[in-house]
N, C-alpha and C positions, 0 to 999 in steps of 0.2 A: 503494500500500501503506500501511495506516494505521500510523503508528510507535507502539510500544508505549510510549512516552514519553507518549503522549496516553490511556493507559488510565484515567487517573482521571477523564477526560470522555467516554470512549467509551462506548457501550452496545452492544457488538457481542459474540457469542458467541466470536469466534476472531481474534486478532492474532498477525501473524507478522512477524518482523523478522531479516534476516541480519545477524550480527554481524561486528564487526572481526577477531575470531577465529573463523571459521566451521569449525573443525574440531570444534567442540562444539556441540550442539544441546541446549538444555533445554526440555523441554515442561511446563508448569505448568497443573496443574488445579484452579481455584478451588472451594471447597466451596460450601455453601448460603449464601444470602443475594443481595440486590439488588446486582447489579453488581460489588462488591468485598466479600470475605468475609474473615474472620480469617485474618491471616497473608499476605495477597495483596500489601498493601504492602511487607511484610517482604521476600517473594519478588520483588517487583517491583524495589526497592533493591540487593538481593544479585545478582540476575541483571544488572541493568545493568553492575554494578561488574566482572563477570568478562568482559564485552565478547563473550561468546558469543551464537551465533543463538538466537533465543527464540520459542518459542509459547506464547500464553497463551490459556486456554479457560474459558469459563463455562458451567455447566448452568443455563440460563435455565427449564428445566422441573422442576426439583429433585428428580429421582429417580436421583440417582447415576449419569447419564449414559446410563441404559439409553434414554433417548428421544432422545439424541444431543444437537446444540446448536442446530439451525435447520430450516428445513423442507427443507433439500437434505441434510443429514447427520443421520438420522433415528433411527439406533440404533448398538449400539457397533461391529457388522461394517464399517458405512459410517464410522464415525469412524476405526476402525484403518485402514481402507484409505486415507482422506484424509491421515492423518498420515504414513503409509508413502509416500505421494506426494510429501507437502512434503519429507519426509527425502531422498528421492531428487533432489529439485530442489536442496535446500541442500547434499546431500554432506558430511555430517559424518562424523568419522572414530568419533566417540564420540557416544551419545545418553543423556542423563540425563531421567528423568520424575521430577516432584515434585508433591505435593499434600497439602493438609490436610484431615482429616475427612473428608468424602465425596469432595473431590478426591483425598486419598490412597487411598481405594479405587478411584477411577478410574484413577491412575497406576499402580497395582499390576496392575490387568487389563489396560491399554493397553501398559504393559512387558513383561508376558509375553508379548503377541502381536505385539509390533512385529519383532522384541524389542529392547528397551532394553538398554544395556549395564549401567545403575544405576538403581534407583529408589529415592527417597527418600520415605517416606510417614510425616507426620507426624500422630499420633493418629488413625490411618485406621479407618474401619469396616471390619471384616474379615467379619462376618455380618449381612445385613441382615434376617435374621428375617421374612421375608415369608412367613407362613403364614396360614391361616384363622384358626387358634388365636390366633395372636400379635396380629392385627389386631383381632380381637373384644376381646381382652384389654386392648388399649391403651386408655389413657384420651385426654380431650382435652388434658390436659396434656403427652401425649406428642406432640412435636414432628414425629415421624415417622410419626403415625397416618395422616394423610392419604396419605403417599406409600407407605405399605404397602399400603393398599387399591388405590391407582392402578397399582400393579405387579402385584397380585395378578390384575387383569383385564387386564393389557397383553400385546397380540399382538407387541409389539416387543421386550418385556424378555427376557433372556438369563438363564432361570432357573437355568442350570448355573453363573453366577456369582455367584448370592447367597450362598452360603458360600465364601470363598476359599481354605479348607482343599481343596477337591476342584480347584480350579484350580492351587494350588501344589504339590500333591502330585506332578505331573507338571511336574518343571522343565523349562524350555526349554534347559538347558545353557548359556545366555548370561548371563541376567540376575542382577546381584547386588542382593536387596532389604533395603532398610535401612527398619527401622521405628523411629521414635522417639516417645518418650512420657515423660510425668511418672510418676516412681516413685509419688506419693502421688495421682495421679488414677486412681481405682479402677477405674472403667470403662474407660478407655483401657488401662490394665494388663492387665485380663481379655480384652479384644480382642486384645493384643498377644502375650499368652501363650498364645492359641489357634493361633496359627501359628508361634511361634517354634521348633518342632522339625521344621519342613519345609525341605527342600532347598533352597540359596540364600537363607536367610532369616536375617538377622541383627537381633535386638531389642535397642534400646540404650536404658535407663531413665536419666533426669536427676532430678537433685535439686530438683523442683519439685512442685507440686499443681495445675495446672491444664491443661485440654484444650487452651489455646494455646500448646502445645509450641514452635511456631515463632517465637513471639513471645518466649518465655523465652530460646530460642537466639540470636535476634537481638540481645537487651539484653545478652547474655554474648558477643557477638562470635564466635560458634563458626558460625552458619549458613554465613557467608562460606566457612569452612573446607571445611563440608561440600559446596559446590557447586564447590569447587576439583577438576577432573578429575586433576590429579596426585595427589590424596591420596584417591582413590575406595577403593583397596584396603586402607586403614589406618584408616578411620573410626573403629572400636571402640576402637582403641589412642589414637586423638587425642583421644577425647572422655575417656578415662580421664587423660589427661595435662592436659587443659583444664581439668577439673573437680575432680580429686582434692584440690587443696589447700583447696578450700572446702566439700567436703561431708562430710557424716556417712559411717560405715562402712555400706556396702550401698545408698547412695543413687546410684551410677553401677554399672549392671551390663549387661554385653553378653552375649547370648546366641546 
C-alpha cells in the first residue's frame, strides 16, 4: 500500500492509509488540477497531524468525480461502493469527508450516500449548471466550459446530482454538512447561500476574500480544529471564538 506521505510524488487516483488512531477515517477529495490542487497540501499536513486513517482521492478526469477516478471505478455509484468497502475494512467509528471546490462538491455527494458522520466542504460547487443553454452561453474564458459539454453527453454522469439542493433536500438523518467560504468571495457566497437553508447544512463565512478558504484557515491555525473529531458538533461556535477578535462586524456568520 502506498503511504500518503508519498502523495507529493505519487500519480495515483486514490491512496489509503490506516492511521495510528483508526477510530476516525478522513476521506479527502482534491479539486481540479494536475496531481495536487489548491488546499491539498494543507489537507495533507492537517490530516497527518490527526493520526487518523486517511483516503485521498484525485479526479483525473476533471468532471466533478462523475466519471470516477480510474478504469475500475468509473462513476459515482462505483466510487461510493468502493469507499464503503474501504470503510468496512478500516472499521472507523466516525467518517469525515472533506474537499475543496470541485472536491467539496464530491465530498457532499459521497458523504450523503455513505453516509459520513461529518462533511467539510471548502468553497464547494453546489450547482454545476450543466444545461445546453449554459454550455452555449459559456465562453472560452470559462474554465468549466469543456467540462459542462462533457457531462451533457455523458452516460455515466448522475444528472440528479448536478444541483445539490435536490440531493440535500432529502437529508440522510446522519450527516452534518459544514460549508466553509470567504465572506467577500462573491461567487462562493452565492453557492453557499443556495444550500444554507437545507436540513443538516451549516454554512460558515470567514473574514477573507479568496476562493482558497482552506489555505486561509490553515494559515490562521483553524483547519486543524475543524478536523478534530471531538469538536465536530461545535464548529460554528469555535469559528466565532477563533476569529471574532480580529474580524469586522458581520465577517463571521454561521447559518
